[in-house]
N, C-alpha and C positions, 0 to 999 in steps of 0.2 A: 703630726699634731692631730688629735681627735677633734671632730667637728662638734660644735655645741648645738643641741636641738633647741629650736625656738618656735614659738607660736607663729603660724603663717603670716598674720598681719604685722607682727613684730619683725619678722625676717624681711618681708617686703619693704617695710619702712626703712630698715637698715640699708637695703640695697639702694633705695631711692636717695637716702642721705649721702651714701658714698658717691652715687651718680651726680648729685648736686655739687659736691666738693670737687670731683674730677672734672666736671663740666666747667666750673668757674676757674679751675686751675689750668686745665689743658685745652679746653675747647672741645667741640664735638668731633672734629677730625681725629684727635689724638685720644679720645676716650674709648677704650676698648672694653669689650665684655670680659675679656680675660683678666684685665686689671681689676674690674669690679668684683668678679668671683674670687680672685686671689685675695683681695683685701677682706672680703666677707668670710673667706675660708669655707666656701660652699662649692658644690659641683656645678658645672655648666648646665647640666640638665635641670637643676633646681631653678636657675635663672630663667630658663625657658618655660618653667611651670608658671611663673608670674608674668613674664613678658614674651609676647609672640615674636618680636623682632627687635633689633637694636633701635629702629625708628620708634617703635612702640614704647620702648624704655625711655628714649629721649623725650618723647611727648609727655610721659608720666613724670619724668624728672622736672621738666619745665612747669608742668601743672602744679606739682608739689611746691616748687620754688615760688611760683606766683601765689599759691595759697598762703605760704608763710608771710609773703609781703602784704597780702590783703589783710591778714589778721593784725599785723603791726599797724597798718594804715587805719583799721577800724579802732584800735586801741587809742591812737592819737586823736581821732575825730571824737570819740566818746569820752575823752578826759575833760570833764566839765570843770575841773580844778585849774585848768590851764586856759588862759584867755584865748579868744577866737583868733586873734592875729598871730599869737605865738603858735597856736595849733596850725595855722596856715603855713607859717614858716617851717614847722616840722614836717608837714605834708610835702612841701617842695623839697626839703632835704631828703626825705624818704625816696622820692622819685630819683633824685640825684644818685643816692647810694645804690639803688637797685639797677639803674641804667648804667652806672659806672661798672658794676660787676659784669653785666652783660657786654659792656663796651670794651672789656679787657680782651675780648676775642677779636681776631683779625676781621676787618670789614669784609674781606673776600669770603670768609667763612659764612658770614651772615647771608651773603648772596647765594652761596651754595646750598643753604638749607632754608629757603624762604617759607616752606610749610611750617617749620617749627616756630619761626618768629612771628608768623601770622597767628599761630596758636597763642603765643604769649600776648600779643596785642589784644586778641579777642577775649582772652581770659581776664586781663586787667580791666578792659572796658566793661565787660559784663559784670564782674564782681565788685569793682570799685565805684561804678557810676552811681548806684543808689545811695551808697554811703556818702559820696561827695555831694550829691544833690541835697541830702538831709543837712549836711554841714553848711552848704550855701544858704539854705532856707533859714537855718539858725542865725547865720551872720546877717542875713537880710532883716529878720525880725528884730535883731538887736541893734540895727542901724549901722552896721559896719560895711555891708555889701549893698550896692545899689544896682540890682539887676532886675530885668523884667521877667525873664523865664529861667528859673534855676535849673530846670531839666536840660535846656539847650546850652546854658552856660557850663553845666557840668560836663556835657558831651564835648563841648568845644575845648575845655581845659584838658580833659583826659586825652582826646585825640591829639591835641597839640603837644602834650608832654610825652605821650607814647610815641609820637612821630619822630622823636629825637633819639630813640633807643640805639640805632646803629652808629650814632655820632656821640654817644655818651662819653667817650674818652676825652672830648673837648671840654667837659665840665670841670676840669682841673683849674681852669682859668677863673680867677675871682670876678673879673668883669663879665664873663659869660654867665656865671651864677647870678650875679646882681641883675643882669639884663633879663634873665628868665624870671626872677622874682618880680621885677618891675612889670613885665608883661602879664603875669598872673594877677598882680594887684590891680593893674589897669583893667583887665578883663572883668574883675569883680567890682570895679569902680569904688575902690576903697578911698575914703576921704583923705585928703592930704594931711589933715590934723591927726588922723589915726595911723598914717602910713608907717611911721617909725616905731609905733607901739609894739609891733610884732618882731622887732629885731632881736635875734637870740645870739 
């Protein structure tokens, strides 16, 4: 089968998307460079043109995966046609979805690759914090959230939610999901009269 010539950025993006799918499907231990190049129908040498090592590839796969998440997160926050509390519920659900994807991996594997998951945490915190703070300020100005320091509250929320990444597989339980929602609403001091408004 002849290989299709693609623009460098298009080819790199294709390799990253294959990497994301294989990472979520098989985990890092079972994701081989050979599988990636076979699926992309490219030479191994071309892979190493874009990525120095397998670890470099995994870092870039995770960064691309987080970037996709942050874009979706920003779309939810900036959707002014949806009420603040409904957006808050959607934000919580987005965290659940993303963490559940990562949580499909074996917990032992997470411990074997701490540098990669430290990168995920760092990227989510850096990229999502400002957006979340703006959202908290909007909720505060509209009387939904009662917090003193939106910046600190945003950090507290993100670190709290990101801290459960390795245990994301537990999110399948409805009572766990509801408890996480309750904790987020309590952190933002949502009025009891508004609390059920955001149920989706």
